[in-house]
Backbone bond lengths (Angstrom), bond angles and torsions (degrees), N, CA, C in turn:
res aa  C-N    CA-C-N  psi(-1)  N-CA   C-N-CA  omega(-1)  CA-C   N-CA-C  phi
1 M - - - 1.456 - - 1.516 109.70 -
2 K 1.298 115.88 141.53 1.459 120.57 178.74 1.516 110.12 -129.62
3 R 1.296 115.53 158.20 1.469 120.75 177.80 1.517 107.80 -90.97
4 N 1.294 116.81 129.26 1.452 123.02 -179.98 1.528 107.83 -129.37
5 K 1.330 115.02 85.74 1.458 118.75 -174.17 1.524 112.08 -67.65
6 E 1.329 118.14 -24.59 1.461 119.75 176.77 1.522 110.63 -67.08
7 L 1.341 117.33 -44.14 1.459 120.45 178.76 1.529 111.18 -66.16
8 L 1.327 116.70 -38.08 1.460 119.87 176.85 1.530 110.94 -62.87
9 A 1.329 116.55 -42.72 1.466 120.59 178.75 1.530 110.84 -65.32
10 V 1.332 117.02 -41.28 1.463 120.75 178.57 1.532 110.39 -64.37
11 T 1.330 116.63 -35.85 1.459 120.36 178.14 1.530 110.37 -62.41
12 H 1.326 116.41 -42.70 1.468 119.57 177.04 1.531 110.59 -64.92
13 L 1.326 116.79 -44.30 1.464 120.61 -177.91 1.526 112.74 -70.27
14 S 1.325 117.31 -23.39 1.469 119.91 -178.55 1.534 111.92 -63.95
15 Q 1.315 117.08 -16.97 1.469 119.96 175.89 1.523 111.97 -62.52
16 L 1.317 116.34 -24.70 1.466 120.62 -178.32 1.526 112.10 -73.30
17 L 1.330 117.59 -5.89 1.459 120.16 175.74 1.524 111.79 -62.61
18 D 1.319 117.10 -18.78 1.470 120.13 176.01 1.522 111.43 -59.18
19 L 1.306 116.95 -29.16 1.459 120.24 -179.99 1.517 111.51 -66.39
20 V 1.342 116.98 -21.90 1.461 121.63 -177.85 1.522 111.90 -108.58
21 T 1.331 116.81 -43.26 1.468 120.49 -170.39 1.526 114.21 -109.43
22 L 1.296 119.03 -10.91 1.461 126.29 -179.65 1.529 114.47 73.17
23 I 1.317 120.83 -23.70 1.462 121.29 179.05 1.534 111.42 -131.11
24 G 1.307 118.22 -14.50 1.461 121.72 -177.20 1.511 113.68 -63.51
25 G 1.313 117.47 -23.20 1.452 121.53 179.56 1.515 113.57 -71.51
26 F 1.319 117.34 -13.39 1.464 121.02 174.28 1.527 110.33 -103.04
27 I 1.314 116.98 -42.84 1.464 120.94 -175.24 1.521 111.89 -69.32
28 T 1.325 118.20 -42.72 1.466 120.62 -177.11 1.527 112.30 -63.15
29 P 1.355 120.69 -50.06 1.466 118.38 176.57 1.538 112.48 -62.24
30 L 1.329 116.16 -34.11 1.463 120.33 178.02 1.526 110.65 -62.35
31 L 1.325 116.94 -45.33 1.468 120.75 179.29 1.526 111.94 -66.32
32 I 1.332 116.57 -44.33 1.471 119.47 179.10 1.521 110.08 -61.73
33 W 1.319 116.82 -45.10 1.470 120.54 178.96 1.520 110.90 -61.15
34 A 1.342 117.60 -47.19 1.457 121.36 -177.09 1.526 111.77 -63.52
35 L 1.326 117.22 -36.29 1.464 120.25 -176.85 1.521 113.52 -84.43
36 K 1.309 118.46 -28.31 1.469 121.18 -171.59 1.525 114.93 -115.96
37 K 1.336 118.41 2.71 1.463 119.48 -174.31 1.528 113.24 -63.19
38 D 1.324 118.11 -25.94 1.459 121.07 179.32 1.523 112.94 -95.34
39 E 1.326 117.22 -8.00 1.462 121.21 -176.06 1.526 113.72 -103.61
40 V 1.321 117.15 -29.09 1.463 121.30 -174.24 1.526 109.12 -114.48
41 V 1.327 115.47 128.81 1.463 121.08 178.79 1.527 109.03 -64.95
42 G 1.306 116.23 127.78 1.452 121.95 178.24 1.517 114.49 91.26
43 M 1.323 117.78 -12.12 1.462 119.94 -177.39 1.522 111.81 -66.36
44 D 1.331 118.21 -38.03 1.458 120.19 -178.38 1.523 110.46 -63.00
45 E 1.328 117.67 -48.66 1.458 121.04 -178.55 1.530 111.50 -66.53
46 Q 1.330 116.33 -46.04 1.462 119.23 -176.92 1.522 111.72 -73.01
47 G 1.324 117.07 -34.12 1.465 119.76 175.51 1.519 111.35 -62.98
48 K 1.324 116.17 -42.96 1.464 119.98 177.02 1.524 110.75 -64.10
49 A 1.331 116.80 -39.91 1.470 120.26 178.83 1.533 110.53 -62.31
50 I 1.326 116.48 -41.91 1.465 120.60 179.21 1.520 110.38 -63.78
51 L 1.321 116.35 -47.68 1.464 119.84 -178.28 1.531 111.61 -66.44
52 N 1.325 117.12 -38.51 1.463 120.00 175.64 1.524 111.10 -62.57
53 F 1.324 116.34 -40.10 1.465 121.35 177.38 1.529 110.32 -61.76
54 R 1.328 115.90 -46.85 1.463 120.37 -178.52 1.530 111.40 -63.13
55 I 1.325 116.96 -44.64 1.459 120.93 179.89 1.529 110.08 -65.64
56 S 1.326 116.84 -41.88 1.469 121.03 179.19 1.524 110.98 -62.18
57 M 1.334 117.24 -45.16 1.460 120.27 -179.57 1.523 110.97 -64.97
58 F 1.345 118.11 -35.71 1.462 120.69 176.10 1.530 110.69 -65.02
59 F 1.333 115.76 -41.21 1.467 120.84 177.16 1.527 110.40 -61.43
60 Y 1.337 117.41 -45.69 1.463 120.79 178.20 1.535 110.84 -63.98
61 F 1.327 115.96 -36.86 1.456 120.96 177.66 1.527 110.48 -59.76
62 L 1.324 115.89 -44.33 1.463 120.07 178.41 1.529 111.60 -65.09
63 L 1.324 117.34 -34.82 1.466 120.85 178.49 1.527 112.24 -68.30
64 C 1.316 117.12 -23.65 1.466 120.16 -178.69 1.526 112.60 -71.79
65 F 1.326 117.55 -26.72 1.464 119.23 -178.64 1.527 112.80 -58.00
66 P 1.329 119.46 -52.85 1.475 117.07 178.82 1.533 112.96 -68.29
67 L 1.323 117.27 -23.85 1.469 119.86 179.92 1.526 112.82 -71.66
68 I 1.332 117.24 -14.32 1.467 119.84 176.55 1.525 109.77 -61.61
69 L 1.314 116.62 -32.49 1.470 120.66 -179.94 1.521 112.52 -69.03
70 F 1.323 117.17 -23.10 1.462 121.21 -178.83 1.520 110.11 -97.07
71 F 1.310 115.11 82.61 1.465 122.19 174.84 1.523 113.70 58.63
72 G 1.297 118.05 26.60 1.458 121.29 176.53 1.507 114.97 73.80
73 L 1.331 118.34 17.23 1.465 120.27 -179.60 1.520 112.13 -61.26
74 G 1.323 116.88 -28.47 1.456 120.66 178.54 1.518 112.09 -63.42
75 L 1.342 116.19 -35.68 1.467 119.98 178.21 1.526 110.98 -64.42
76 L 1.314 115.57 -40.56 1.463 119.81 175.69 1.527 110.04 -63.14
77 G 1.327 116.26 -41.32 1.465 120.89 177.51 1.514 112.02 -61.05
78 F 1.339 117.17 -41.59 1.461 120.47 177.70 1.527 111.18 -60.71
79 C 1.315 116.46 -40.58 1.474 120.60 178.91 1.530 111.32 -64.00
80 V 1.322 115.96 -45.17 1.472 120.45 -179.57 1.527 110.16 -63.97
81 I 1.316 117.56 -43.52 1.469 120.84 179.03 1.522 110.40 -63.28
82 G 1.322 117.43 -40.98 1.462 120.74 177.60 1.514 112.46 -60.96
83 I 1.317 116.32 -40.20 1.469 120.67 177.74 1.528 109.81 -65.64
84 F 1.342 116.86 -43.90 1.463 120.49 178.12 1.526 111.36 -60.05
85 Y 1.341 116.20 -44.29 1.459 121.11 179.56 1.522 111.80 -58.87
86 A 1.323 117.11 -36.13 1.457 120.94 -175.95 1.521 113.32 -86.00
87 I 1.322 118.24 -35.61 1.460 120.61 -170.86 1.523 113.44 -90.25
88 F 1.330 118.20 -45.71 1.466 119.51 -172.33 1.524 114.91 -65.87
89 P 1.328 120.90 -34.93 1.470 117.74 174.12 1.530 112.73 -61.81
90 I 1.328 116.71 -37.81 1.469 120.18 179.84 1.526 110.14 -69.10
91 I 1.323 117.00 -45.71 1.467 121.07 179.60 1.522 110.50 -59.99
92 N 1.333 116.94 -45.25 1.458 119.89 -177.11 1.522 112.74 -73.12
93 A 1.324 118.66 -31.60 1.462 120.23 173.68 1.528 109.85 -63.72
94 Y 1.322 116.73 -41.53 1.463 121.24 177.13 1.529 110.73 -62.59
95 K 1.334 116.41 -43.68 1.466 120.07 179.53 1.519 111.43 -62.54
96 V 1.328 116.78 -44.71 1.473 120.32 -179.27 1.519 110.28 -62.97
97 Y 1.320 116.43 -42.77 1.459 119.89 -178.93 1.525 111.97 -64.69
98 N 1.336 116.91 -27.07 1.470 121.84 178.29 1.521 112.39 -99.64
99 N 1.326 116.84 21.23 1.469 123.99 176.08 1.525 113.40 59.23
100 E 1.332 116.50 33.82 1.453 121.77 173.97 1.519 108.87 -104.55
101 E 1.313 116.63 163.97 1.462 121.69 -179.21 1.534 109.84 -84.21
102 P 1.344 118.46 122.05 1.464 120.04 178.13 1.528 111.57 -72.48
103 N 1.322 115.08 157.00 1.463 120.19 -178.36 1.527 109.42 -146.66
104 Y 1.332 115.34 129.37 1.454 121.48 174.04 1.518 108.10 -113.92
105 P 1.341 118.60 108.09 1.467 120.39 -178.93 1.523 111.89 -73.48
106 F 1.304 116.21 160.12 1.466 124.57 177.11 1.525 112.92 60.18
107 T 1.338 115.88 29.41 1.457 121.03 -178.54 1.524 110.62 -97.74
108 I 1.325 115.24 133.39 1.459 122.28 175.10 1.530 107.16 -93.31
109 N 1.319 118.17 132.33 1.464 120.60 179.76 1.522 110.73 -81.69
110 F 1.319 115.39 106.29 1.450 122.31 176.29 1.521 111.16 -96.91
111 L 1.326 116.23 -38.01 1.468 121.81 -177.26 1.511 111.26 -100.75
């Protein structure tokens, strides 16, 4: 097994494919994780962190729908989730590339 920080960074950045394809930001990291988790050091842990983040954000997204009825709080939630979707993959790709530990806040561990 070898460490490939470029592939790890690309895996984090691949989440941004949602901005173009709407679903590629989940499928691409899933495929990279599934294919490389035994070959690249750190891929298993970081792949799980990415997928847990994606699943958690989808869960929060679903929770925002009923909150729209309560004074528009759901709209605020949608904005916050959108910011998280855009910023944290970039921050964590930068951290991985600089040999720091990535972190996704507000993530529920599913995997």
